[in-house]
PDB file as gemmi writes it, atoms N, CA and C in Angstrom:
CRYST1    1.000    1.000    1.000  90.00  90.00  90.00 P 1                      
ATOM      1  N   MET A   1     -13.332  13.823  -6.184  1.00  0.00           N  
ATOM      2  CA  MET A   1     -12.215  12.927  -5.985  1.00  0.00           C  
ATOM      3  C   MET A   1     -11.354  13.452  -4.842  1.00  0.00           C  
ATOM      4  N   ASN A   2     -11.023  12.591  -3.913  1.00  0.00           N  
ATOM      5  CA  ASN A   2     -10.229  12.957  -2.758  1.00  0.00           C  
ATOM      6  C   ASN A   2      -8.759  12.630  -3.027  1.00  0.00           C  
ATOM      7  N   ALA A   3      -7.925  13.646  -3.131  1.00  0.00           N  
ATOM      8  CA  ALA A   3      -6.520  13.454  -3.499  1.00  0.00           C  
ATOM      9  C   ALA A   3      -5.780  12.591  -2.486  1.00  0.00           C  
ATOM     10  N   VAL A   4      -6.063  12.767  -1.193  1.00  0.00           N  
ATOM     11  CA  VAL A   4      -5.377  11.987  -0.168  1.00  0.00           C  
ATOM     12  C   VAL A   4      -5.765  10.515  -0.269  1.00  0.00           C  
ATOM     13  N   LYS A   5      -7.014  10.252  -0.499  1.00  0.00           N  
ATOM     14  CA  LYS A   5      -7.513   8.882  -0.577  1.00  0.00           C  
ATOM     15  C   LYS A   5      -6.961   8.154  -1.811  1.00  0.00           C  
ATOM     16  N   ASP A   6      -6.699   8.878  -2.888  1.00  0.00           N  
ATOM     17  CA  ASP A   6      -6.251   8.275  -4.136  1.00  0.00           C  
ATOM     18  C   ASP A   6      -4.737   8.087  -4.209  1.00  0.00           C  
ATOM     19  N   ARG A   7      -4.019   8.522  -3.192  1.00  0.00           N  
ATOM     20  CA  ARG A   7      -2.569   8.382  -3.177  1.00  0.00           C  
ATOM     21  C   ARG A   7      -2.169   6.928  -2.972  1.00  0.00           C  
ATOM     22  N   PRO A   8      -1.112   6.481  -3.648  1.00  0.00           N  
ATOM     23  CA  PRO A   8      -0.650   5.110  -3.403  1.00  0.00           C  
ATOM     24  C   PRO A   8      -0.101   5.003  -1.977  1.00  0.00           C  
ATOM     25  N   PRO A   9      -0.083   3.808  -1.426  1.00  0.00           N  
ATOM     26  CA  PRO A   9       0.429   3.660  -0.055  1.00  0.00           C  
ATOM     27  C   PRO A   9       1.911   3.999   0.007  1.00  0.00           C  
ATOM     28  N   ARG A  10       2.335   4.494   1.154  1.00  0.00           N  
ATOM     29  CA  ARG A  10       3.751   4.792   1.365  1.00  0.00           C  
ATOM     30  C   ARG A  10       4.548   3.511   1.437  1.00  0.00           C  
ATOM     31  N   LEU A  11       5.735   3.547   0.892  1.00  0.00           N  
ATOM     32  CA  LEU A  11       6.608   2.374   0.975  1.00  0.00           C  
ATOM     33  C   LEU A  11       7.134   2.239   2.399  1.00  0.00           C  
ATOM     34  N   THR A  12       7.183   1.011   2.888  1.00  0.00           N  
ATOM     35  CA  THR A  12       7.717   0.773   4.220  1.00  0.00           C  
ATOM     36  C   THR A  12       9.239   0.886   4.194  1.00  0.00           C  
ATOM     37  N   ARG A  13       9.816   1.077   5.364  1.00  0.00           N  
ATOM     38  CA  ARG A  13      11.282   1.115   5.446  1.00  0.00           C  
ATOM     39  C   ARG A  13      11.878  -0.206   4.987  1.00  0.00           C  
ATOM     40  N   GLN A  14      11.185  -1.302   5.313  1.00  0.00           N  
ATOM     41  CA  GLN A  14      11.679  -2.616   4.917  1.00  0.00           C  
ATOM     42  C   GLN A  14      11.720  -2.749   3.395  1.00  0.00           C  
ATOM     43  N   HIS A  15      10.698  -2.237   2.728  1.00  0.00           N  
ATOM     44  CA  HIS A  15      10.658  -2.284   1.266  1.00  0.00           C  
ATOM     45  C   HIS A  15      11.872  -1.542   0.688  1.00  0.00           C  
ATOM     46  N   VAL A  16      12.162  -0.381   1.232  1.00  0.00           N  
ATOM     47  CA  VAL A  16      13.299   0.418   0.764  1.00  0.00           C  
ATOM     48  C   VAL A  16      14.609  -0.318   1.045  1.00  0.00           C  
ATOM     49  N   ARG A  17      14.746  -0.917   2.230  1.00  0.00           N  
ATOM     50  CA  ARG A  17      15.960  -1.679   2.557  1.00  0.00           C  
ATOM     51  C   ARG A  17      16.130  -2.867   1.611  1.00  0.00           C  
ATOM     52  N   ASP A  18      15.020  -3.526   1.294  1.00  0.00           N  
ATOM     53  CA  ASP A  18      15.096  -4.667   0.376  1.00  0.00           C  
ATOM     54  C   ASP A  18      15.501  -4.238  -1.027  1.00  0.00           C  
ATOM     55  N   ARG A  19      15.021  -3.087  -1.459  1.00  0.00           N  
ATOM     56  CA  ARG A  19      15.428  -2.561  -2.768  1.00  0.00           C  
ATOM     57  C   ARG A  19      16.935  -2.297  -2.772  1.00  0.00           C  
ATOM     58  N   GLU A  20      17.446  -1.728  -1.688  1.00  0.00           N  
ATOM     59  CA  GLU A  20      18.876  -1.474  -1.578  1.00  0.00           C  
ATOM     60  C   GLU A  20      19.662  -2.785  -1.538  1.00  0.00           C  
ATOM     61  N   TRP A  21      19.120  -3.798  -0.837  1.00  0.00           N  
ATOM     62  CA  TRP A  21      19.778  -5.101  -0.753  1.00  0.00           C  
ATOM     63  C   TRP A  21      19.921  -5.715  -2.143  1.00  0.00           C  
ATOM     64  N   VAL A  22      18.868  -5.629  -2.952  1.00  0.00           N  
ATOM     65  CA  VAL A  22      18.928  -6.165  -4.316  1.00  0.00           C  
ATOM     66  C   VAL A  22      20.016  -5.455  -5.114  1.00  0.00           C  
ATOM     67  N   THR A  23      20.097  -4.149  -4.989  1.00  0.00           N  
ATOM     68  CA  THR A  23      21.123  -3.385  -5.695  1.00  0.00           C  
ATOM     69  C   THR A  23      22.520  -3.850  -5.284  1.00  0.00           C  
ATOM     70  N   GLU A  24      22.720  -4.060  -3.989  1.00  0.00           N  
ATOM     71  CA  GLU A  24      24.028  -4.479  -3.479  1.00  0.00           C  
ATOM     72  C   GLU A  24      24.389  -5.910  -3.889  1.00  0.00           C  
ATOM     73  N   HIS A  25      23.397  -6.760  -4.112  1.00  0.00           N  
ATOM     74  CA  HIS A  25      23.635  -8.178  -4.403  1.00  0.00           C  
ATOM     75  C   HIS A  25      23.260  -8.572  -5.837  1.00  0.00           C  
ATOM     76  N   ILE A  26      23.191  -7.592  -6.719  1.00  0.00           N  
ATOM     77  CA  ILE A  26      22.679  -7.851  -8.066  1.00  0.00           C  
ATOM     78  C   ILE A  26      23.498  -8.904  -8.813  1.00  0.00           C  
ATOM     79  N   GLN A  27      24.806  -8.903  -8.666  1.00  0.00           N  
ATOM     80  CA  GLN A  27      25.629  -9.869  -9.409  1.00  0.00           C  
ATOM     81  C   GLN A  27      25.291 -11.304  -9.021  1.00  0.00           C  
ATOM     82  N   GLU A  28      25.196 -11.581  -7.741  1.00  0.00           N  
ATOM     83  CA  GLU A  28      24.870 -12.948  -7.315  1.00  0.00           C  
ATOM     84  C   GLU A  28      23.432 -13.305  -7.663  1.00  0.00           C  
ATOM     85  N   LEU A  29      22.538 -12.332  -7.651  1.00  0.00           N  
ATOM     86  CA  LEU A  29      21.149 -12.583  -8.033  1.00  0.00           C  
ATOM     87  C   LEU A  29      21.047 -12.920  -9.523  1.00  0.00           C  
ATOM     88  N   VAL A  30      21.823 -12.223 -10.354  1.00  0.00           N  
ATOM     89  CA  VAL A  30      21.830 -12.507 -11.795  1.00  0.00           C  
ATOM     90  C   VAL A  30      22.326 -13.929 -12.042  1.00  0.00           C  
ATOM     91  N   GLU A  31      23.309 -14.365 -11.296  1.00  0.00           N  
ATOM     92  CA  GLU A  31      23.828 -15.726 -11.455  1.00  0.00           C  
ATOM     93  C   GLU A  31      22.822 -16.777 -10.998  1.00  0.00           C  
ATOM     94  N   LYS A  32      22.128 -16.490  -9.903  1.00  0.00           N  
ATOM     95  CA  LYS A  32      21.214 -17.482  -9.322  1.00  0.00           C  
ATOM     96  C   LYS A  32      19.806 -17.455  -9.924  1.00  0.00           C  
ATOM     97  N   TYR A  33      19.333 -16.266 -10.310  1.00  0.00           N  
ATOM     98  CA  TYR A  33      17.955 -16.110 -10.812  1.00  0.00           C  
ATOM     99  C   TYR A  33      17.922 -15.360 -12.146  1.00  0.00           C  
ATOM    100  N   PRO A  34      18.678 -15.815 -13.153  1.00  0.00           N  
ATOM    101  CA  PRO A  34      18.718 -15.063 -14.418  1.00  0.00           C  
ATOM    102  C   PRO A  34      17.358 -15.017 -15.109  1.00  0.00           C  
ATOM    103  N   ASN A  35      16.993 -13.822 -15.525  1.00  0.00           N  
ATOM    104  CA  ASN A  35      15.747 -13.591 -16.269  1.00  0.00           C  
ATOM    105  C   ASN A  35      14.518 -14.145 -15.530  1.00  0.00           C  
ATOM    106  N   GLN A  36      14.513 -13.919 -14.225  1.00  0.00           N  
ATOM    107  CA  GLN A  36      13.384 -14.331 -13.398  1.00  0.00           C  
ATOM    108  C   GLN A  36      12.907 -13.165 -12.537  1.00  0.00           C  
ATOM    109  N   TRP A  37      11.661 -13.264 -12.138  1.00  0.00           N  
ATOM    110  CA  TRP A  37      11.087 -12.340 -11.160  1.00  0.00           C  
ATOM    111  C   TRP A  37      11.430 -12.864  -9.777  1.00  0.00           C  
ATOM    112  N   ILE A  38      11.744 -11.967  -8.846  1.00  0.00           N  
ATOM    113  CA  ILE A  38      11.990 -12.368  -7.466  1.00  0.00           C  
ATOM    114  C   ILE A  38      11.172 -11.480  -6.530  1.00  0.00           C  
ATOM    115  N   ALA A  39      10.822 -12.042  -5.384  1.00  0.00           N  
ATOM    116  CA  ALA A  39      10.217 -11.273  -4.299  1.00  0.00           C  
ATOM    117  C   ALA A  39      11.187 -11.354  -3.130  1.00  0.00           C  
ATOM    118  N   VAL A  40      11.594 -10.203  -2.617  1.00  0.00           N  
ATOM    119  CA  VAL A  40      12.558 -10.138  -1.527  1.00  0.00           C  
ATOM    120  C   VAL A  40      11.882  -9.534  -0.306  1.00  0.00           C  
ATOM    121  N   HIS A  41      12.165 -10.142   0.837  1.00  0.00           N  
ATOM    122  CA  HIS A  41      11.679  -9.600   2.112  1.00  0.00           C  
ATOM    123  C   HIS A  41      12.748  -9.855   3.163  1.00  0.00           C  
ATOM    124  N   LYS A  42      13.151  -8.792   3.832  1.00  0.00           N  
ATOM    125  CA  LYS A  42      14.195  -8.837   4.866  1.00  0.00           C  
ATOM    126  C   LYS A  42      15.485  -9.447   4.328  1.00  0.00           C  
ATOM    127  N   GLY A  43      15.870  -9.012   3.124  1.00  0.00           N  
ATOM    128  CA  GLY A  43      17.135  -9.439   2.545  1.00  0.00           C  
ATOM    129  C   GLY A  43      17.189 -10.902   2.159  1.00  0.00           C  
ATOM    130  N   GLU A  44      16.037 -11.485   1.888  1.00  0.00           N  
ATOM    131  CA  GLU A  44      15.975 -12.891   1.504  1.00  0.00           C  
ATOM    132  C   GLU A  44      15.015 -13.056   0.332  1.00  0.00           C  
ATOM    133  N   VAL A  45      15.436 -13.800  -0.674  1.00  0.00           N  
ATOM    134  CA  VAL A  45      14.550 -14.099  -1.806  1.00  0.00           C  
ATOM    135  C   VAL A  45      13.518 -15.099  -1.308  1.00  0.00           C  
ATOM    136  N   ARG A  46      12.252 -14.681  -1.309  1.00  0.00           N  
ATOM    137  CA  ARG A  46      11.174 -15.518  -0.784  1.00  0.00           C  
ATOM    138  C   ARG A  46      10.429 -16.261  -1.882  1.00  0.00           C  
ATOM    139  N   ALA A  47      10.544 -15.786  -3.128  1.00  0.00           N  
ATOM    140  CA  ALA A  47       9.885 -16.446  -4.264  1.00  0.00           C  
ATOM    141  C   ALA A  47      10.607 -16.037  -5.532  1.00  0.00           C  
ATOM    142  N   HIS A  48      10.568 -16.929  -6.531  1.00  0.00           N  
ATOM    143  CA  HIS A  48      11.154 -16.600  -7.837  1.00  0.00           C  
ATOM    144  C   HIS A  48      10.467 -17.440  -8.900  1.00  0.00           C  
ATOM    145  N   SER A  49      10.374 -16.872 -10.097  1.00  0.00           N  
ATOM    146  CA  SER A  49       9.743 -17.557 -11.217  1.00  0.00           C  
ATOM    147  C   SER A  49      10.024 -16.773 -12.490  1.00  0.00           C  
ATOM    148  N   ALA A  50       9.900 -17.461 -13.622  1.00  0.00           N  
ATOM    149  CA  ALA A  50      10.075 -16.805 -14.916  1.00  0.00           C  
ATOM    150  C   ALA A  50       8.915 -15.865 -15.222  1.00  0.00           C  
ATOM    151  N   THR A  51       7.783 -16.061 -14.540  1.00  0.00           N  
ATOM    152  CA  THR A  51       6.636 -15.180 -14.740  1.00  0.00           C  
ATOM    153  C   THR A  51       6.252 -14.521 -13.416  1.00  0.00           C  
ATOM    154  N   LEU A  52       5.654 -13.365 -13.516  1.00  0.00           N  
ATOM    155  CA  LEU A  52       5.343 -12.562 -12.335  1.00  0.00           C  
ATOM    156  C   LEU A  52       4.238 -13.155 -11.464  1.00  0.00           C  
ATOM    157  N   GLY A  53       3.228 -13.740 -12.057  1.00  0.00           N  
ATOM    158  CA  GLY A  53       2.069 -14.223 -11.308  1.00  0.00           C  
ATOM    159  C   GLY A  53       2.403 -15.116 -10.131  1.00  0.00           C  
ATOM    160  N   PRO A  54       3.176 -16.175 -10.322  1.00  0.00           N  
ATOM    161  CA  PRO A  54       3.506 -17.054  -9.204  1.00  0.00           C  
ATOM    162  C   PRO A  54       4.283 -16.354  -8.086  1.00  0.00           C  
ATOM    163  N   VAL A  55       5.118 -15.394  -8.439  1.00  0.00           N  
ATOM    164  CA  VAL A  55       5.884 -14.662  -7.432  1.00  0.00           C  
ATOM    165  C   VAL A  55       4.940 -13.814  -6.593  1.00  0.00           C  
ATOM    166  N   TYR A  56       4.045 -13.119  -7.257  1.00  0.00           N  
ATOM    167  CA  TYR A  56       3.061 -12.297  -6.550  1.00  0.00           C  
ATOM    168  C   TYR A  56       2.186 -13.175  -5.654  1.00  0.00           C  
ATOM    169  N   ASP A  57       1.723 -14.302  -6.193  1.00  0.00           N  
ATOM    170  CA  ASP A  57       0.861 -15.210  -5.428  1.00  0.00           C  
ATOM    171  C   ASP A  57       1.570 -15.761  -4.201  1.00  0.00           C  
ATOM    172  N   LYS A  58       2.838 -16.146  -4.341  1.00  0.00           N  
ATOM    173  CA  LYS A  58       3.600 -16.692  -3.212  1.00  0.00           C  
ATOM    174  C   LYS A  58       3.807 -15.629  -2.145  1.00  0.00           C  
ATOM    175  N   ALA A  59       4.127 -14.399  -2.563  1.00  0.00           N  
ATOM    176  CA  ALA A  59       4.316 -13.312  -1.603  1.00  0.00           C  
ATOM    177  C   ALA A  59       3.026 -13.067  -0.820  1.00  0.00           C  
ATOM    178  N   LYS A  60       1.916 -13.101  -1.512  1.00  0.00           N  
ATOM    179  CA  LYS A  60       0.620 -12.908  -0.861  1.00  0.00           C  
ATOM    180  C   LYS A  60       0.341 -14.061   0.104  1.00  0.00           C  
ATOM    181  N   GLU A  61       0.625 -15.289  -0.346  1.00  0.00           N  
ATOM    182  CA  GLU A  61       0.432 -16.482   0.488  1.00  0.00           C  
ATOM    183  C   GLU A  61       1.267 -16.404   1.767  1.00  0.00           C  
ATOM    184  N   LEU A  62       2.471 -15.844   1.668  1.00  0.00           N  
ATOM    185  CA  LEU A  62       3.351 -15.703   2.826  1.00  0.00           C  
ATOM    186  C   LEU A  62       2.951 -14.529   3.723  1.00  0.00           C  
ATOM    187  N   GLY A  63       1.971 -13.754   3.276  1.00  0.00           N  
ATOM    188  CA  GLY A  63       1.501 -12.619   4.076  1.00  0.00           C  
ATOM    189  C   GLY A  63       2.409 -11.405   4.012  1.00  0.00           C  
ATOM    190  N   LEU A  64       3.187 -11.288   2.952  1.00  0.00           N  
ATOM    191  CA  LEU A  64       4.105 -10.155   2.808  1.00  0.00           C  
ATOM    192  C   LEU A  64       3.342  -8.964   2.231  1.00  0.00           C  
ATOM    193  N   ALA A  65       3.183  -7.935   3.030  1.00  0.00           N  
ATOM    194  CA  ALA A  65       2.381  -6.780   2.618  1.00  0.00           C  
ATOM    195  C   ALA A  65       3.054  -5.979   1.505  1.00  0.00           C  
ATOM    196  N   GLN A  66       4.353  -5.737   1.621  1.00  0.00           N  
ATOM    197  CA  GLN A  66       5.074  -4.953   0.614  1.00  0.00           C  
ATOM    198  C   GLN A  66       6.419  -5.594   0.283  1.00  0.00           C  
ATOM    199  N   PRO A  67       6.409  -6.767  -0.305  1.00  0.00           N  
ATOM    200  CA  PRO A  67       7.705  -7.337  -0.695  1.00  0.00           C  
ATOM    201  C   PRO A  67       8.277  -6.518  -1.846  1.00  0.00           C  
ATOM    202  N   TYR A  68       9.576  -6.523  -1.965  1.00  0.00           N  
ATOM    203  CA  TYR A  68      10.193  -5.864  -3.109  1.00  0.00           C  
ATOM    204  C   TYR A  68      10.234  -6.893  -4.228  1.00  0.00           C  
ATOM    205  N   ILE A  69       9.536  -6.622  -5.310  1.00  0.00           N  
ATOM    206  CA  ILE A  69       9.469  -7.529  -6.455  1.00  0.00           C  
ATOM    207  C   ILE A  69      10.223  -6.889  -7.610  1.00  0.00           C  
ATOM    208  N   ASN A  70      11.118  -7.674  -8.212  1.00  0.00           N  
ATOM    209  CA  ASN A  70      11.968  -7.134  -9.262  1.00  0.00           C  
ATOM    210  C   ASN A  70      12.286  -8.222 -10.285  1.00  0.00           C  
ATOM    211  N   PHE A  71      12.493  -7.808 -11.523  1.00  0.00           N  
ATOM    212  CA  PHE A  71      12.922  -8.737 -12.570  1.00  0.00           C  
ATOM    213  C   PHE A  71      14.438  -8.691 -12.640  1.00  0.00           C  
ATOM    214  N   ILE A  72      15.076  -9.843 -12.524  1.00  0.00           N  
ATOM    215  CA  ILE A  72      16.532  -9.932 -12.563  1.00  0.00           C  
ATOM    216  C   ILE A  72      16.945 -10.277 -13.989  1.00  0.00           C  
ATOM    217  N   GLU A  73      17.349  -9.253 -14.688  1.00  0.00           N  
ATOM    218  CA  GLU A  73      17.630  -9.373 -16.114  1.00  0.00           C  
ATOM    219  C   GLU A  73      19.088  -9.755 -16.347  1.00  0.00           C  
ATOM    220  N   ARG A  74      19.302 -10.860 -17.042  1.00  0.00           N  
ATOM    221  CA  ARG A  74      20.660 -11.289 -17.344  1.00  0.00           C  
ATOM    222  C   ARG A  74      21.152 -10.669 -18.656  1.00  0.00           C  
ATOM    223  N   ASP A  75      20.325 -10.661 -19.650  1.00  0.00           N  
ATOM    224  CA  ASP A  75      20.706 -10.165 -20.968  1.00  0.00           C  
ATOM    225  C   ASP A  75      20.072  -8.806 -21.194  1.00  0.00           C  
ATOM    226  N   ILE A  76      20.521  -8.146 -22.229  1.00  0.00           N  
ATOM    227  CA  ILE A  76      19.955  -6.853 -22.587  1.00  0.00           C  
ATOM    228  C   ILE A  76      18.771  -7.102 -23.538  1.00  0.00           C  
ATOM    229  N   TYR A  77      17.654  -6.515 -23.206  1.00  0.00           N  
ATOM    230  CA  TYR A  77      16.465  -6.646 -24.027  1.00  0.00           C  
ATOM    231  C   TYR A  77      16.058  -5.280 -24.560  1.00  0.00           C  
ATOM    232  N   VAL A  78      15.519  -5.266 -25.754  1.00  0.00           N  
ATOM    233  CA  VAL A  78      14.967  -4.047 -26.320  1.00  0.00           C  
ATOM    234  C   VAL A  78      13.457  -4.207 -26.279  1.00  0.00           C  
ATOM    235  N   TYR A  79      12.785  -3.296 -25.571  1.00  0.00           N  
ATOM    236  CA  TYR A  79      11.340  -3.395 -25.402  1.00  0.00           C  
ATOM    237  C   TYR A  79      10.618  -2.495 -26.383  1.00  0.00           C  
TER     238      TYR A  79                                                      
END                                                                             
């Protein structure tokens, strides 16, 4: 097994910036996309849905290599 080959890909700077953008805008995202999955690219929500599959599919369709995908939780859940 090759350790270098098995490593996950490095996150792009854009992915990290988008993660930070979500953190900074979480309140407005909770209001607009409660309990939904979102895909963010360049500080813009590019897809959203109550389930992950459509969000992933839309991001792929748009050609987004590393969109930041996150669940915007409105309520507290116990898993």
